[in-house]
C-alpha positions as CSV (number, residue, x, y, z in Angstrom):
1,X,14.8,-29.0,-33.0
2,X,18.1,-28.6,-34.7
3,X,17.4,-25.5,-35.7
4,X,16.4,-24.3,-32.4
5,X,19.6,-25.8,-30.6
6,X,21.4,-23.9,-33.5
7,X,19.5,-20.5,-32.6
8,X,20.3,-20.9,-29.1
9,X,23.7,-21.2,-30.1
10,X,24.1,-18.3,-32.1
11,X,22.8,-16.4,-29.6
12,X,25.0,-17.2,-26.9
13,X,27.9,-16.9,-28.9
14,X,27.1,-13.2,-30.1
15,X,26.0,-12.0,-26.1
16,X,29.4,-14.2,-25.4
17,X,31.5,-12.1,-27.9
18,X,29.8,-8.7,-27.1
19,X,29.5,-8.9,-23.9
20,X,31.0,-11.8,-21.5
21,X,34.6,-11.4,-22.9
22,X,34.8,-7.6,-22.7
23,X,33.5,-7.7,-19.1
24,X,36.0,-10.6,-18.5
25,X,38.7,-9.2,-20.0
26,X,38.3,-6.3,-17.5
27,X,38.0,-8.2,-14.4
28,X,41.3,-10.3,-15.8
29,X,43.5,-7.2,-16.4
30,X,42.2,-5.4,-13.3
31,X,43.4,-8.5,-11.0
32,X,46.4,-9.7,-13.1
33,X,48.8,-7.8,-10.4
34,X,46.7,-9.5,-7.5
35,X,44.0,-7.8,-5.1
36,X,46.1,-5.8,-3.7
37,X,47.2,-3.7,-6.5
38,X,42.8,-3.6,-7.3
39,X,42.6,-2.3,-4.1
40,X,45.4,0.6,-3.9
41,X,44.0,2.0,-7.3
42,X,40.6,2.0,-5.9
43,X,41.4,3.2,-2.7
44,X,43.2,6.5,-3.8
45,X,41.4,9.8,-2.8
46,X,40.4,10.4,-6.0
47,X,38.5,7.2,-6.7
48,X,37.1,7.4,-2.7
49,X,35.9,10.9,-3.5
50,X,34.4,9.7,-7.2
51,X,32.6,6.7,-5.9
52,X,31.0,9.0,-3.1
53,X,29.9,11.6,-5.3
54,X,28.8,8.5,-8.0
55,X,26.4,7.2,-4.9
56,X,25.3,11.0,-4.2
57,X,23.8,11.7,-7.4
58,X,22.3,8.4,-7.7
59,X,20.6,9.4,-3.7
60,X,19.6,12.7,-5.3
61,X,18.1,11.2,-8.2
62,X,16.5,8.2,-7.6
63,X,14.3,9.2,-5.0
64,X,13.2,12.5,-6.7
65,X,12.5,10.5,-9.7
66,X,10.9,7.4,-7.7
67,X,8.2,10.4,-6.4
68,X,7.4,11.9,-9.6
69,X,7.0,8.6,-11.5
70,X,4.7,7.5,-9.3
71,X,2.4,10.5,-9.2
72,X,2.5,10.7,-12.9
73,X,1.8,7.2,-13.5
74,X,-1.4,7.9,-11.4
75,X,-2.1,10.6,-13.3
76,X,-1.7,9.4,-16.7
77,X,-3.3,6.3,-15.7
78,X,-6.1,7.6,-13.4
79,X,-6.5,10.8,-14.6
80,X,-8.6,12.3,-17.5
81,X,-6.9,15.3,-18.8
82,X,-6.2,16.6,-22.5
83,X,-2.0,16.5,-23.5
84,X,-1.6,13.0,-22.1
85,X,0.0,12.1,-25.3
86,X,2.5,15.1,-25.5
87,X,3.4,14.5,-21.9
88,X,4.3,10.9,-22.1
89,X,6.1,12.0,-25.2
90,X,8.2,14.5,-23.3
91,X,9.1,12.0,-20.6
92,X,10.2,9.6,-23.1
93,X,12.6,12.4,-24.7
94,X,15.5,10.8,-22.3
95,X,15.2,7.8,-23.9
96,X,15.3,9.3,-27.8
97,X,17.9,12.3,-26.8
98,X,21.8,11.8,-26.7
99,X,23.0,12.7,-23.1
100,X,25.3,14.9,-24.7
101,X,22.6,17.0,-26.2
102,X,21.0,17.0,-22.6
103,X,24.0,18.3,-21.0
104,X,24.7,20.6,-23.6
105,X,21.1,21.8,-23.1
106,X,21.4,22.4,-19.4
107,X,24.4,24.1,-19.8
108,X,22.8,27.1,-22.2
109,X,20.1,27.4,-19.4
110,X,22.0,27.7,-16.3
111,X,25.7,28.5,-17.3
112,X,27.4,31.9,-17.6
113,X,25.6,33.4,-20.5
114,X,22.3,31.1,-19.8
115,X,18.7,32.1,-19.6
116,X,18.6,31.3,-15.8
117,X,20.6,32.7,-13.0
118,X,20.4,31.4,-9.2
119,X,22.6,32.5,-6.0
120,X,25.2,29.4,-6.1
121,X,26.8,27.6,-8.8
122,X,24.5,25.3,-10.9
123,X,27.6,24.2,-13.6
124,X,30.7,23.0,-12.8
125,X,29.1,21.6,-9.5
126,X,26.6,19.3,-7.9
127,X,23.5,20.9,-9.1
128,X,24.6,20.6,-12.6
129,X,25.1,17.0,-12.0
130,X,22.3,16.2,-10.2
131,X,19.9,17.4,-13.0
132,X,21.8,16.0,-15.5
133,X,21.4,13.0,-14.1
134,X,17.4,13.1,-12.8
135,X,16.8,14.1,-16.5
136,X,18.4,10.7,-18.1
137,X,16.8,8.4,-15.0
138,X,13.5,10.0,-15.4
139,X,11.6,8.0,-17.2
140,X,11.9,4.8,-15.7
141,X,9.8,4.4,-12.6
142,X,6.8,6.0,-15.0
143,X,7.6,3.4,-17.4
144,X,7.5,0.5,-15.0
145,X,4.3,1.8,-12.7
146,X,2.0,2.7,-15.8
147,X,1.7,-1.2,-17.3
148,X,1.1,-2.3,-13.7
149,X,-1.6,0.9,-12.9
150,X,-3.6,-0.6,-15.8
151,X,-3.3,-4.1,-15.2
152,X,-4.4,-3.7,-11.4
153,X,-7.4,-1.4,-12.4
154,X,-9.0,0.8,-10.1
155,X,-11.9,-1.9,-8.8
156,X,-10.7,-2.1,-5.1
157,X,-9.8,1.9,-4.6
158,X,-13.3,2.5,-6.0
159,X,-14.5,0.2,-3.2
160,X,-12.1,1.8,-0.7
161,X,-14.1,4.9,-1.4
162,X,-17.5,3.8,-1.4
163,X,-16.5,2.6,2.0
164,X,-15.6,5.9,3.0
165,X,-11.8,6.0,3.0
166,X,-9.9,9.2,2.1
167,X,-7.6,9.7,-1.0
168,X,-4.4,9.2,0.9
169,X,-5.7,5.9,2.9
170,X,-6.7,4.2,-0.4
171,X,-3.0,5.3,-1.9
172,X,-1.6,4.0,1.0
173,X,-3.1,0.9,2.0
174,X,-4.0,-0.3,-1.4
175,X,-2.4,1.6,-4.3
176,X,1.3,1.6,-3.4
177,X,1.0,-2.1,-2.5
178,X,-0.1,-3.0,-5.6
179,X,2.8,-1.2,-7.3
180,X,5.5,-2.2,-5.1
181,X,7.4,-4.3,-7.4
182,X,6.5,-2.2,-10.3
183,X,8.7,0.8,-8.3
184,X,11.1,-1.6,-7.2
185,X,12.0,-2.6,-10.5
186,X,12.1,0.8,-11.6
187,X,14.1,2.3,-8.6
188,X,16.4,-0.1,-9.5
189,X,16.6,0.8,-13.2
190,X,17.1,4.2,-12.2
191,X,19.8,3.6,-10.1
192,X,22.3,1.5,-12.8
193,X,21.4,4.8,-15.5
194,X,22.4,7.1,-12.7
195,X,25.6,5.2,-11.8
196,X,26.3,4.4,-15.1
197,X,25.9,7.9,-16.7
198,X,28.4,9.7,-19.1
199,X,27.6,12.0,-21.3
200,X,25.2,14.6,-19.6
201,X,27.4,14.5,-16.7
202,X,30.6,14.8,-18.4
203,X,29.3,18.0,-20.2
204,X,28.2,20.0,-16.9
205,X,30.8,18.5,-14.4
206,X,33.7,20.3,-16.2
207,X,36.3,17.4,-15.0
208,X,37.6,19.1,-12.3
209,X,39.5,16.3,-10.8
210,X,39.1,15.4,-7.5
211,X,35.8,17.6,-7.0
212,X,33.3,16.7,-10.0
213,X,34.9,13.6,-11.3
214,X,32.0,10.3,-11.0
215,X,33.5,7.1,-11.3
216,X,32.7,6.9,-14.9
217,X,34.6,10.7,-15.7
218,X,37.3,8.7,-13.6
219,X,37.7,5.6,-16.0
220,X,38.5,8.3,-18.7
221,X,40.5,10.6,-17.0
222,X,42.8,7.7,-15.8
223,X,43.0,6.3,-19.3
224,X,43.6,9.9,-20.8
225,X,46.6,10.1,-18.3
226,X,47.8,6.7,-19.6
227,X,46.8,4.9,-16.0
228,X,45.4,1.9,-17.6
229,X,45.7,-0.2,-14.3
230,X,43.3,2.9,-12.5
231,X,41.3,2.6,-15.3
232,X,40.8,-1.1,-15.2
233,X,40.2,-1.1,-11.4
234,X,37.6,1.8,-11.2
235,X,36.0,-0.3,-14.8
236,X,35.7,-3.3,-12.4
237,X,34.1,-1.6,-9.9
238,X,31.5,-0.2,-12.1
239,X,30.9,-3.6,-13.6
240,X,30.4,-4.8,-10.0
241,X,27.8,-2.5,-9.3
242,X,26.1,-3.2,-12.7
243,X,26.3,-7.1,-11.9
244,X,24.6,-6.1,-8.4
245,X,21.8,-4.2,-10.2
246,X,21.4,-6.9,-12.7
247,X,20.8,-9.7,-10.3
248,X,18.6,-7.3,-8.0
249,X,16.8,-6.8,-11.3
250,X,16.4,-10.3,-12.2
251,X,14.9,-10.8,-8.4
252,X,12.3,-8.3,-8.7
253,X,11.2,-9.0,-12.3
254,X,10.8,-12.6,-10.9
255,X,8.6,-11.3,-7.9
256,X,6.7,-8.5,-10.3
257,X,5.7,-11.8,-12.8
């Protein structure tokens, strides 16, 4: 019993020193001069644009990755075709490769000296940042839906097919409802990853103040310009979003279980 409580205490101390104390310090530094100073920092034109751009990137990346994730999970679990192991490895690539390398790869492909040239600007603009965000948040929905599909099996789908249901009817009325909490959990993870991304977006954004700065880039810019109070305010806003995401993840995990 003593060793069990000692282990729990060591884990809590470790988590507190690693997570709770730094996060609490950020909130303390943010609000030590009052709520008005925080509000002034997060309502500047640069902060408002960074917040809007962050939400835009998440609004682009998450729905696309959700559709892709469901389709790919169905293909991996229900389909029988060669090369599935290779495809699964490619899907997990964002977990293994540094986001900076991802941004550099996009720059080499879509940049001025890149392989692909489009009639609109990709790098140092919204399209390039959206591509980077899509790439880094790609695996989450797939990885949350695949185990659920394997768990529920395909007996109900086969029964619906024998009763004359079309493929779309089976998917809409049987498959998708059984996946809803797995999809929801994957979406929450994708949102968290998209909002908190820094490395890949930093490479492809060009750091154009007031145009391509997300909230994470705004924190860096303010800190480098010695606007420590503004950096803390932007960090606190990101931390608040992260805590809201964590709360949603906890609720979704319980419903999934």
